[in-house]
SEFI-869340 format. One record per residue (C-alpha): residue in three letters; chain; z, y, x. Coordinates in Angstrom, 2 decimals, decimal comma. Layout:
REM residues N
<res = ALA; chain = A; zz = Z; yy = Y; xx = X>;
...
REM end
This chain:
REM residues 215
<res = MET; chain = A; zz = 134,04; yy = 45,38; xx = 108,07>;
<res = ARG; chain = A; zz = 132,64; yy = 43,54; xx = 105,07>;
<res = LEU; chain = A; zz = 136,01; yy = 43,79; xx = 103,35>;
<res = ILE; chain = A; zz = 136,11; yy = 47,53; xx = 103,94>;
<res = LEU; chain = A; zz = 132,60; yy = 48,00; xx = 102,53>;
<res = ALA; chain = A; zz = 133,41; yy = 45,83; xx = 99,53>;
<res = ALA; chain = A; zz = 136,57; yy = 47,80; xx = 98,85>;
<res = ALA; chain = A; zz = 134,68; yy = 51,10; xx = 99,11>;
<res = ALA; chain = A; zz = 132,01; yy = 49,86; xx = 96,72>;
<res = CYS; chain = A; zz = 134,65; yy = 48,74; xx = 94,25>;
<res = LEU; chain = A; zz = 136,35; yy = 52,14; xx = 94,37>;
<res = ALA; chain = A; zz = 133,02; yy = 53,92; xx = 93,84>;
<res = LEU; chain = A; zz = 132,20; yy = 51,69; xx = 90,86>;
<res = THR; chain = A; zz = 135,61; yy = 52,31; xx = 89,34>;
<res = ALA; chain = A; zz = 135,18; yy = 56,07; xx = 89,73>;
<res = CYS; chain = A; zz = 131,73; yy = 55,99; xx = 88,11>;
<res = SER; chain = A; zz = 132,97; yy = 53,96; xx = 85,17>;
<res = ASN; chain = A; zz = 136,05; yy = 56,09; xx = 84,55>;
<res = GLY; chain = A; zz = 135,78; yy = 56,96; xx = 80,87>;
<res = GLU; chain = A; zz = 138,24; yy = 59,84; xx = 81,18>;
<res = LYS; chain = A; zz = 135,62; yy = 61,81; xx = 83,09>;
<res = THR; chain = A; zz = 133,28; yy = 61,72; xx = 80,07>;
<res = ALA; chain = A; zz = 134,05; yy = 64,25; xx = 77,32>;
<res = ARG; chain = A; zz = 132,93; yy = 63,55; xx = 73,74>;
<res = TYR; chain = A; zz = 132,75; yy = 66,24; xx = 71,07>;
<res = LEU; chain = A; zz = 132,97; yy = 65,95; xx = 67,28>;
<res = ILE; chain = A; zz = 131,01; yy = 67,75; xx = 64,58>;
<res = ASP; chain = A; zz = 133,72; yy = 68,88; xx = 62,18>;
<res = PRO; chain = A; zz = 132,95; yy = 71,90; xx = 59,95>;
<res = PRO; chain = A; zz = 135,98; yy = 73,96; xx = 58,92>;
<res = ASP; chain = A; zz = 136,95; yy = 74,14; xx = 55,26>;
<res = SER; chain = A; zz = 136,47; yy = 77,77; xx = 54,24>;
<res = GLY; chain = A; zz = 138,19; yy = 77,21; xx = 50,90>;
<res = GLN; chain = A; zz = 135,12; yy = 78,63; xx = 49,15>;
<res = ARG; chain = A; zz = 133,81; yy = 76,81; xx = 46,07>;
<res = VAL; chain = A; zz = 130,49; yy = 77,28; xx = 44,26>;
<res = ALA; chain = A; zz = 128,90; yy = 75,93; xx = 41,09>;
<res = ASP; chain = A; zz = 127,26; yy = 72,50; xx = 41,15>;
<res = ARG; chain = A; zz = 123,49; yy = 73,04; xx = 41,17>;
<res = LEU; chain = A; zz = 122,46; yy = 69,67; xx = 42,62>;
<res = GLY; chain = A; zz = 124,22; yy = 67,09; xx = 40,47>;
<res = THR; chain = A; zz = 123,43; yy = 63,82; xx = 42,23>;
<res = ALA; chain = A; zz = 121,22; yy = 64,02; xx = 45,32>;
<res = GLU; chain = A; zz = 120,23; yy = 61,66; xx = 48,11>;
<res = LEU; chain = A; zz = 120,11; yy = 63,35; xx = 51,51>;
<res = LYS; chain = A; zz = 117,44; yy = 61,89; xx = 53,77>;
<res = ASP; chain = A; zz = 118,22; yy = 61,51; xx = 57,47>;
<res = VAL; chain = A; zz = 118,14; yy = 65,03; xx = 58,91>;
<res = SER; chain = A; zz = 115,17; yy = 65,58; xx = 61,21>;
<res = LEU; chain = A; zz = 116,36; yy = 67,01; xx = 64,55>;
<res = PRO; chain = A; zz = 114,51; yy = 68,19; xx = 67,66>;
<res = GLU; chain = A; zz = 114,54; yy = 65,61; xx = 70,46>;
<res = TYR; chain = A; zz = 117,05; yy = 67,55; xx = 72,57>;
<res = ALA; chain = A; zz = 119,40; yy = 67,89; xx = 69,59>;
<res = ALA; chain = A; zz = 119,12; yy = 64,19; xx = 68,73>;
<res = SER; chain = A; zz = 120,17; yy = 63,22; xx = 72,26>;
<res = ASP; chain = A; zz = 123,67; yy = 61,94; xx = 72,97>;
<res = GLU; chain = A; zz = 124,20; yy = 64,78; xx = 75,45>;
<res = VAL; chain = A; zz = 125,32; yy = 68,28; xx = 74,40>;
<res = SER; chain = A; zz = 122,45; yy = 70,65; xx = 75,22>;
<res = TRP; chain = A; zz = 122,31; yy = 74,36; xx = 75,99>;
<res = GLN; chain = A; zz = 119,76; yy = 76,89; xx = 77,19>;
<res = THR; chain = A; zz = 120,08; yy = 78,58; xx = 80,58>;
<res = ALA; chain = A; zz = 118,91; yy = 82,05; xx = 81,57>;
<res = ASP; chain = A; zz = 115,57; yy = 80,70; xx = 82,81>;
<res = GLY; chain = A; zz = 114,81; yy = 79,38; xx = 79,31>;
<res = ALA; chain = A; zz = 115,28; yy = 75,72; xx = 80,21>;
<res = VAL; chain = A; zz = 117,22; yy = 73,35; xx = 77,94>;
<res = ARG; chain = A; zz = 119,79; yy = 71,48; xx = 80,02>;
<res = SER; chain = A; zz = 122,51; yy = 68,89; xx = 79,47>;
<res = ASN; chain = A; zz = 125,19; yy = 66,95; xx = 81,33>;
<res = THR; chain = A; zz = 125,66; yy = 63,17; xx = 81,20>;
<res = LYS; chain = A; zz = 129,44; yy = 63,71; xx = 81,14>;
<res = GLN; chain = A; zz = 129,37; yy = 65,93; xx = 78,04>;
<res = LEU; chain = A; zz = 128,40; yy = 63,85; xx = 75,02>;
<res = TRP; chain = A; zz = 128,56; yy = 63,94; xx = 71,24>;
<res = ALA; chain = A; zz = 131,18; yy = 61,57; xx = 69,85>;
<res = ASP; chain = A; zz = 128,71; yy = 60,06; xx = 67,34>;
<res = ASP; chain = A; zz = 124,95; yy = 59,68; xx = 67,05>;
<res = PRO; chain = A; zz = 123,86; yy = 63,31; xx = 66,44>;
<res = GLN; chain = A; zz = 121,45; yy = 62,55; xx = 63,59>;
<res = ARG; chain = A; zz = 123,99; yy = 60,34; xx = 61,80>;
<res = ALA; chain = A; zz = 126,82; yy = 62,83; xx = 62,31>;
<res = PHE; chain = A; zz = 124,73; yy = 65,82; xx = 61,20>;
<res = THR; chain = A; zz = 123,48; yy = 64,00; xx = 58,07>;
<res = LEU; chain = A; zz = 126,84; yy = 62,60; xx = 56,96>;
<res = THR; chain = A; zz = 128,70; yy = 65,84; xx = 57,70>;
<res = LEU; chain = A; zz = 126,17; yy = 67,97; xx = 55,82>;
<res = ALA; chain = A; zz = 126,27; yy = 65,68; xx = 52,77>;
<res = ARG; chain = A; zz = 130,08; yy = 65,71; xx = 52,69>;
<res = THR; chain = A; zz = 130,31; yy = 69,47; xx = 53,16>;
<res = ILE; chain = A; zz = 127,86; yy = 70,20; xx = 50,34>;
<res = SER; chain = A; zz = 129,80; yy = 67,84; xx = 48,06>;
<res = ASP; chain = A; zz = 133,18; yy = 69,35; xx = 48,97>;
<res = LEU; chain = A; zz = 131,85; yy = 72,88; xx = 48,49>;
<res = SER; chain = A; zz = 130,15; yy = 72,43; xx = 45,13>;
<res = GLY; chain = A; zz = 131,47; yy = 69,26; xx = 43,52>;
<res = ALA; chain = A; zz = 127,96; yy = 67,75; xx = 43,60>;
<res = THR; chain = A; zz = 127,49; yy = 64,10; xx = 44,53>;
<res = VAL; chain = A; zz = 125,40; yy = 64,35; xx = 47,68>;
<res = ILE; chain = A; zz = 125,17; yy = 61,08; xx = 49,62>;
<res = ALA; chain = A; zz = 123,25; yy = 60,28; xx = 52,79>;
<res = GLU; chain = A; zz = 120,57; yy = 57,62; xx = 52,47>;
<res = PRO; chain = A; zz = 120,50; yy = 54,79; xx = 51,60>;
<res = TRP; chain = A; zz = 121,74; yy = 55,57; xx = 48,07>;
<res = PRO; chain = A; zz = 124,65; yy = 53,16; xx = 47,34>;
<res = LEU; chain = A; zz = 125,10; yy = 53,63; xx = 43,59>;
<res = SER; chain = A; zz = 123,42; yy = 51,68; xx = 40,78>;
<res = GLU; chain = A; zz = 122,54; yy = 54,90; xx = 38,94>;
<res = PRO; chain = A; zz = 119,72; yy = 56,58; xx = 40,91>;
<res = PRO; chain = A; zz = 120,10; yy = 60,19; xx = 42,05>;
<res = ARG; chain = A; zz = 118,44; yy = 62,94; xx = 40,07>;
<res = ARG; chain = A; zz = 117,30; yy = 64,79; xx = 43,19>;
<res = THR; chain = A; zz = 116,30; yy = 64,15; xx = 46,79>;
<res = LEU; chain = A; zz = 117,23; yy = 66,48; xx = 49,62>;
<res = GLU; chain = A; zz = 115,40; yy = 66,70; xx = 52,95>;
<res = VAL; chain = A; zz = 116,34; yy = 68,92; xx = 55,91>;
<res = ARG; chain = A; zz = 114,00; yy = 69,52; xx = 58,82>;
<res = VAL; chain = A; zz = 115,69; yy = 71,29; xx = 61,71>;
<res = GLU; chain = A; zz = 113,40; yy = 73,23; xx = 64,04>;
<res = LYS; chain = A; zz = 116,04; yy = 74,62; xx = 66,38>;
<res = ALA; chain = A; zz = 119,66; yy = 73,58; xx = 66,97>;
<res = LEU; chain = A; zz = 120,67; yy = 75,01; xx = 70,31>;
<res = ALA; chain = A; zz = 123,18; yy = 77,14; xx = 72,19>;
<res = LEU; chain = A; zz = 120,96; yy = 79,95; xx = 73,43>;
<res = ALA; chain = A; zz = 121,14; yy = 81,88; xx = 76,67>;
<res = ASP; chain = A; zz = 121,97; yy = 85,06; xx = 74,72>;
<res = GLY; chain = A; zz = 125,43; yy = 83,72; xx = 73,84>;
<res = SER; chain = A; zz = 124,71; yy = 82,48; xx = 70,32>;
<res = TYR; chain = A; zz = 124,16; yy = 79,13; xx = 68,65>;
<res = ARG; chain = A; zz = 121,07; yy = 79,04; xx = 66,45>;
<res = LEU; chain = A; zz = 120,30; yy = 76,59; xx = 63,65>;
<res = SER; chain = A; zz = 116,95; yy = 77,10; xx = 61,93>;
<res = GLY; chain = A; zz = 114,45; yy = 75,09; xx = 59,92>;
<res = ARG; chain = A; zz = 113,57; yy = 74,28; xx = 56,32>;
<res = TYR; chain = A; zz = 115,10; yy = 72,30; xx = 53,48>;
<res = PHE; chain = A; zz = 113,48; yy = 70,74; xx = 50,42>;
<res = VAL; chain = A; zz = 114,99; yy = 69,68; xx = 47,11>;
<res = GLY; chain = A; zz = 112,86; yy = 67,34; xx = 45,01>;
<res = ASP; chain = A; zz = 113,37; yy = 66,86; xx = 41,27>;
<res = ALA; chain = A; zz = 110,92; yy = 64,42; xx = 39,67>;
<res = THR; chain = A; zz = 112,03; yy = 65,04; xx = 36,08>;
<res = ALA; chain = A; zz = 109,66; yy = 67,01; xx = 33,84>;
<res = GLY; chain = A; zz = 110,37; yy = 70,71; xx = 34,23>;
<res = GLY; chain = A; zz = 112,71; yy = 70,09; xx = 37,17>;
<res = ALA; chain = A; zz = 113,08; yy = 72,77; xx = 39,85>;
<res = ASN; chain = A; zz = 111,84; yy = 71,77; xx = 43,30>;
<res = GLN; chain = A; zz = 112,93; yy = 73,95; xx = 46,20>;
<res = ALA; chain = A; zz = 111,14; yy = 74,69; xx = 49,49>;
<res = ARG; chain = A; zz = 113,29; yy = 77,12; xx = 51,47>;
<res = SER; chain = A; zz = 114,05; yy = 78,10; xx = 55,06>;
<res = PHE; chain = A; zz = 117,27; yy = 78,80; xx = 56,94>;
<res = ASP; chain = A; zz = 118,03; yy = 80,71; xx = 60,14>;
<res = ILE; chain = A; zz = 121,71; yy = 80,73; xx = 61,06>;
<res = SER; chain = A; zz = 123,22; yy = 82,35; xx = 64,16>;
<res = ILE; chain = A; zz = 126,81; yy = 81,81; xx = 65,33>;
<res = PRO; chain = A; zz = 128,30; yy = 83,69; xx = 68,32>;
<res = LEU; chain = A; zz = 129,59; yy = 81,43; xx = 71,08>;
<res = ALA; chain = A; zz = 133,14; yy = 81,95; xx = 72,32>;
<res = ASP; chain = A; zz = 132,04; yy = 80,81; xx = 75,79>;
<res = ALA; chain = A; zz = 129,40; yy = 78,65; xx = 77,45>;
<res = GLY; chain = A; zz = 131,39; yy = 75,40; xx = 77,35>;
<res = PRO; chain = A; zz = 130,46; yy = 72,31; xx = 75,30>;
<res = ALA; chain = A; zz = 133,58; yy = 72,63; xx = 73,14>;
<res = ALA; chain = A; zz = 132,41; yy = 76,08; xx = 72,05>;
<res = VAL; chain = A; zz = 128,94; yy = 74,67; xx = 71,33>;
<res = ALA; chain = A; zz = 130,47; yy = 71,94; xx = 69,14>;
<res = ARG; chain = A; zz = 132,55; yy = 74,49; xx = 67,20>;
<res = ALA; chain = A; zz = 129,54; yy = 76,76; xx = 66,70>;
<res = GLN; chain = A; zz = 127,37; yy = 73,88; xx = 65,50>;
<res = SER; chain = A; zz = 130,09; yy = 72,82; xx = 63,05>;
<res = GLN; chain = A; zz = 130,26; yy = 76,38; xx = 61,67>;
<res = ALA; chain = A; zz = 126,46; yy = 76,51; xx = 61,40>;
<res = ILE; chain = A; zz = 126,39; yy = 73,26; xx = 59,42>;
<res = ALA; chain = A; zz = 129,03; yy = 74,68; xx = 57,08>;
<res = GLN; chain = A; zz = 126,85; yy = 77,75; xx = 56,48>;
<res = LEU; chain = A; zz = 123,80; yy = 75,57; xx = 55,92>;
<res = ALA; chain = A; zz = 125,76; yy = 73,50; xx = 53,39>;
<res = GLY; chain = A; zz = 126,60; yy = 76,69; xx = 51,50>;
<res = GLN; chain = A; zz = 122,99; yy = 77,78; xx = 51,47>;
<res = ILE; chain = A; zz = 121,76; yy = 74,42; xx = 50,17>;
<res = ALA; chain = A; zz = 124,55; yy = 74,16; xx = 47,59>;
<res = THR; chain = A; zz = 123,49; yy = 77,52; xx = 46,12>;
<res = LEU; chain = A; zz = 119,74; yy = 76,83; xx = 46,57>;
<res = SER; chain = A; zz = 119,38; yy = 80,09; xx = 48,48>;
<res = GLY; chain = A; zz = 117,28; yy = 81,31; xx = 51,38>;
<res = PRO; chain = A; zz = 113,69; yy = 82,51; xx = 51,78>;
<res = GLY; chain = A; zz = 111,23; yy = 80,30; xx = 49,93>;
<res = ARG; chain = A; zz = 110,25; yy = 79,39; xx = 46,41>;
<res = SER; chain = A; zz = 111,09; yy = 77,20; xx = 43,44>;
<res = ILE; chain = A; zz = 108,35; yy = 74,97; xx = 42,03>;
<res = ARG; chain = A; zz = 108,61; yy = 73,44; xx = 38,56>;
<res = THR; chain = A; zz = 107,70; yy = 69,78; xx = 38,17>;
<res = SER; chain = A; zz = 104,69; yy = 69,44; xx = 35,89>;
<res = SER; chain = A; zz = 105,47; yy = 67,96; xx = 32,46>;
<res = ALA; chain = A; zz = 102,13; yy = 66,14; xx = 32,61>;
<res = PRO; chain = A; zz = 101,83; yy = 64,61; xx = 36,10>;
<res = VAL; chain = A; zz = 98,36; yy = 63,67; xx = 37,32>;
<res = PRO; chain = A; zz = 97,96; yy = 59,86; xx = 37,00>;
<res = ARG; chain = A; zz = 97,43; yy = 57,87; xx = 40,15>;
<res = ILE; chain = A; zz = 94,03; yy = 56,27; xx = 40,79>;
<res = ASP; chain = A; zz = 95,42; yy = 52,74; xx = 40,46>;
<res = ASP; chain = A; zz = 96,97; yy = 53,68; xx = 37,10>;
<res = ILE; chain = A; zz = 93,59; yy = 54,90; xx = 35,84>;
<res = PHE; chain = A; zz = 91,77; yy = 51,68; xx = 36,73>;
<res = SER; chain = A; zz = 94,56; yy = 49,49; xx = 35,39>;
<res = GLN; chain = A; zz = 94,06; yy = 50,80; xx = 31,85>;
<res = PRO; chain = A; zz = 91,88; yy = 48,67; xx = 29,48>;
<res = LEU; chain = A; zz = 88,34; yy = 49,85; xx = 28,83>;
<res = PRO; chain = A; zz = 87,57; yy = 51,24; xx = 25,34>;
<res = PRO; chain = A; zz = 85,59; yy = 48,87; xx = 23,05>;
<res = LEU; chain = A; zz = 81,81; yy = 49,24; xx = 22,99>;
<res = GLU; chain = A; zz = 80,24; yy = 50,82; xx = 19,89>;
<res = GLY; chain = A; zz = 79,17; yy = 48,28; xx = 17,25>;
<res = SER; chain = A; zz = 81,43; yy = 45,52; xx = 18,62>;
REM end
């Protein structure tokens, strides 16, 4: 009897640990063949900020009751934040010829600009679409440089409700976001860097005092 129970337990453990039952999906934006002018030059892309459900290893979707659900057997092939950040940087670079690199910056020459993306929604919705929305910011510290604070709201129709369709739609959405960032487009505004930045408090107090009169 003990042998039978041990054998059954071993079979159950083997079934649970069967990697073939776990599906992993890649983020891989298609190359549209489109090319745009380089408006970023060199830019460091900070780690993309994702909602908690989108940063999870599991592929998430919304059901008709509004709940966000996932399946432990349907996973992303890479850490979602890492994959999103690296893929976005590469896609912007391929599209525009700019040198956009995910942090940390590896080159001895510092980047001219910093790029930050804050995603507010990245989800396959119950209405049959994948939605990617949020804001992106381009910082340029040089005098007279153009800083950007803009929003994005991208919707991609889903071919079906399966995780493979979600992965394809997310890849297409990232490609569209890359195009928007590369062209510095979307609702928002451009803010010029002041040519005379306000000195920091510690800089003010570090300066020598003027000599007293009559000294």
